[in-house]
C-alpha positions in Angstrom: -17.2 -0.3 10.2 -18.2 2.0 7.3 -17.3 0.0 4.2 -18.0 3.0 1.8 -15.5 5.1 3.7 -13.0 2.1 3.7 -13.4 1.8 -0.1 -13.0 5.5 -0.6 -9.8 5.5 1.4 -8.6 2.5 -0.6 -9.3 4.4 -3.9 -7.5 7.5 -2.5 -4.5 5.3 -1.7 -4.5 3.8 -5.2 -4.6 7.2 -6.8 -1.8 8.6 -4.7 0.3 5.4 -5.1 -0.2 5.6 -8.9 1.1 9.1 -9.1 3.8 8.1 -6.7 4.8 5.2 -8.9 4.8 7.3 -12.0 7.0 10.0 -10.4 9.4 7.3 -9.1 9.7 5.8 -12.6 10.3 9.2 -14.2 12.6 10.8 -11.7 14.2 8.3 -9.3 14.8 5.2 -11.5 17.0 7.1 -14.0 19.2 8.3 -11.2 19.4 5.3 -8.8 18.4 2.4 -10.9 15.3 0.1 -10.6 16.3 -1.7 -7.4 17.1 1.3 -5.3 14.1 3.2 -6.7 11.9 0.3 -5.5 13.4 0.6 -2.0 12.8 4.4 -2.0 9.3 3.8 -3.3 8.4 1.4 -0.5 9.7 3.9 2.1 8.0 6.9 0.7 4.9 4.9 -0.2 4.6 3.7 3.4 4.8 7.3 4.5 2.0 8.3 2.0 -0.2 5.4 3.2 0.3 6.5 6.8 -0.4 10.2 5.8 -3.7 9.0 4.3 -4.7 6.5 7.0 -4.0 8.4 10.2 -6.4 11.4 9.7 -9.1 9.1 8.4 -9.1 6.3 10.9 -11.8 7.7 13.2 -14.2 8.2 10.3 -13.7 4.6 9.2 -15.5 3.3 12.3 -13.0 0.5 12.9 -12.9 0.8 16.7 -11.7 -2.8 17.5 -8.4 -4.5 16.6 -10.4 -7.1 14.6 -12.1 -4.5 12.5 -8.8 -2.6 11.9 -7.1 -5.9 10.9 -10.0 -6.7 8.5 -9.8 -3.2 6.9 -6.0 -3.6 6.5 -6.4 -7.1 5.1 -9.0 -5.9 2.6 -6.7 -3.0 1.5 -3.7 -5.3 1.2 -5.6 -7.9 -0.9 -7.1 -5.2 -3.1 -3.7 -3.6 -3.5 -2.2 -6.9 -4.6 -5.0 -7.5 -7.1 -4.5 -3.9 -8.5 -0.7 -4.4 -8.7 -1.1 -7.8 -10.4 -3.5 -6.5 -12.9 -1.4 -3.4 -13.6 1.7 -5.6 -14.0 -0.1 -7.9 -16.3 -1.3 -4.9 -18.4 2.2 -3.7 -18.6 3.4 -7.1 -19.9 5.1 -8.4 -16.8 5.2 -12.1 -16.4 3.3 -13.5 -13.4 6.6 -14.8 -12.0 8.0 -11.3 -11.9 4.9 -9.9 -10.2 5.1 -12.7 -7.5 8.8 -12.2 -7.1 8.1 -8.6 -6.2 6.2 -9.9 -3.1 8.8 -12.5 -2.1 11.0 -11.2 0.8 13.6 -13.9 0.2 13.9 -12.8 -3.5 14.5 -9.2 -2.3 11.1 -8.2 -3.4 9.9 -5.0 -1.8 6.2 -5.1 -2.6 5.7 -7.6 0.2 6.9 -4.9 2.7 4.4 -2.4 1.2 1.6 -4.9 1.5 2.6 -5.7 5.1 2.5 -2.0 5.9 -0.9 -1.7 4.1 -2.2 -4.5 6.3 -0.9 -2.9 9.5 -1.7 0.8 8.6 -5.2 0.8 10.2 -3.9 -0.6 13.5 -1.0 1.9 13.5 -3.3 4.8 12.6 -5.7 3.8 15.4 -2.8 3.8 17.9 -1.5 7.2 16.7 -5.0 8.7 17.0 -5.9 6.7 20.1 -9.0 5.1 18.6 -10.8 2.7 21.0 
């Protein structure tokens, strides 16, 4: 697996998701409220992740399920670290950040992280990478 390419895809996802989050906060939250905006954000964010992952999966060099899982795990962990650092910088309490990941507390970030984990495998299936 090409780790430089994996890192560049992760950086691209972070940049796109940052713009996505800013647009969500500016335009969707005032109309729908925070909770519904988060739900819309997870759905549209998952679509954006897929739109980035699918065309780049072959160049990643992750031809086995194990390598794809490792790439997804690395992306999910790095995304969680990024989100935790950003939340901390914005003054959110650690409990609120963790609650965003908790499915039983109706946190939607956990779904986004799960999709981030699975995105390389899904992209490989779409592109028939073997």
